[in-house]
N, C-alpha and C positions, 0 to 999 in steps of 0.2 A: 155358648157353643152347645149344640144338641148332643145328648149322650145316647148311645145305642148299646144295648145289652146283648151279649151273645149268650144264648140259652144253653150253656155248657160249662162244666167244670174241668173239661179236658184242656190242659195247658198247651198241648201240641196243636189242638184244633184252634185254640184262641190265637196262637202265633200265626197259624196259616191264614185264618180268616182276617186277622188284623192287617197282614201284609196285602191281602187281596182287596181290602177296603181302603188302602192308602190312597190319599188324594181327596177324600171326602173330608169336609171340615166338621168332624165329629169326634167326640171322646168315646173310646171303646172300653167297655167294662165286660165282665163275665160273671157267672154265678158265684165265683170265689169272692167277689166284692159284695155279695148279698147272701151271707151265710144262712139266713132264715128263709130263703126262697124255697118254695115247694119243689119236691122232686116229681117229675111228670112221668107216669108210667106209660110206656109205649104200647098202647092197646090197639092201635090202628092196624088195618090190613094192607096199607100201602105206605110208601115213603111220604107221600103228600099228607095223609091223615096224621101221621106221627109228627111231622115238621110243624104243621098248623097247630096241633094241640100244644106242643112245647112253646111255640111263639106266643100264642094267646094267653096261656096260663101265666107265663113269666111277665108278659107285658102288663097284665092286670095287677100282678103283685108289685112290680117295680114302678109302675106308672111311667114307664119309659118305652121308647121305640125298641122293639126286640127282634132279633134275627135268630132263627133256629134252623139247623140243618139236620136232616136224617139221611144217612147215606149207607151204602152197602155194596156188596159184591154179588153179581149174578153170574153163575157159571153155567154155560150151555149144557154141558154133559151131566149136570146135576139138576136139570129141569128148572134152572133159575135160582136154585139155592146157593148160598145161604140167604140172599135177599134181605128182607127187613130184620132177619135174625142174625145178621153178620157179626154184631158185637158179642153175642152170646152163643155162637155156633157150637162151641165145645161144651156148652152147659153153663149153669150158674157159676159165677166166679171165674169165667173164662178169661184168659190172658191173650195178648196178641199172638204169643208163641203157641199156645194150645189150640187156638183157632186155626193157625197156619198148619200145624201138625195134622189136625183132623182133615183139613182140606186136601193136603197132599196125600194122606192115606187113602181117602175116598177116590182120588184120581190116579192112584198108583198104576192101574192097568190101562189108563187112557193115553193113547199116543198123542204126540205133540200137536198135529193138525186139528185134533178134536178137543183141545184144551182151551177153546175160546171162552172169553169172559168179558164182562164190562163192569166198570164202576159206575154207580148211579148216585147222584147227590141232588136232593130236593131242598131248596131253601125257602123258608116262609118268613115274611116280615109282617109284624103286627104292632099296633099301638093298643092302649088300654081299652079302646072302644071296638076295634074291628081288625079283621085280617086285611092287610094292605095289599099283599100280593104273594103268589107262590110260583116259583120257577124251578126248572129242572136242567141238570147238566149230565152228560154221559161221556164215557171214555172207553174205547174198546181196546182189548189186548188179549193176552193169553196167560195161562198159569204155568209157571216154571216147574221143574222137577225137584228143585231145592231152593231154599231162601238165598237171596243174594243182595248184598248192600246193607249199610248200617243206618241210613237216613230214613226219614218218614216215620210212619207208624201203621198199625193195623196190618192189612194185607199187602202193603207196599213191597216187602221183600220177595213176594211170590207173584207179583203182577208185572208182566213183561210188556213194555211199550215198544211196538214195532217201529214207531217213528224215531226213537232214540236208540233202539237195539240194546236197551238196558232195562232193569226193573225200576219201578218208581223209587225204591230205596237206594238206588245207585245214582239218582238224579239230584242235582242241586235244587234247593227250594224254588228258585226262579224257573228252572227248566220244568219242574213238576207243575207249578202253578199255571204255566203257559198252556199245558195240555190236559190237566186233570179235570175230572168230573166236577170237583168242588170249585176249581178255578172258573170253569165255564158257567156253572150255576151262579157264582158270585158276581161275574161280569153282568149277568142279567139282573141279579138282585141290586147291584149298584145303581142301575137305571131306575128300578122301582123306588129305591131310597131317594135318589136325586129328584124324582118326580114328586115324591112325598114332601121333601124339604121345600121345593118351590111353592107348594100349596100351603104348607104349614107355617113357614116363616115369612115375616113381612119383607 
């Protein structure tokens, strides 16, 4: 069975990605299974550059097919911020809560109709020789005035989904995966992986 490595130590992300990859005949590992794996600094100026760098570096180290995602939140009223800096929006050592607090503070005077935002996820797939593919998924919504819900992670408690009339943190994992940016990107990435497997395996 082919092993695919998720280029992340984030357990919530692994759980989400593993669920989205279900159905493929692969073993899924992450960087917690490779303690010596190098940490990849996100120096790119786009989600695509960061995802590709993470996938390639880890694939070369593990010598296994690797999938990496770089995702973030783009808020219209903030000119697209926090964007690629979403994970560290509140500064070095930022937590999910501190990022959300900063976001809500910056938007405190912005009325509901102008709180439009979108989640972006870019997924890169690489083997030790090359980048196999890069795909993108997006999901539109708006930012709430206060956090709601206990599920999910990151900006989920403040990202309102008009389709469900709830925040991402109020949705079940299945509901979220059906509409999320990462879910949409992973569906495309699944096709990239299936195509790779057809060529790589006898």
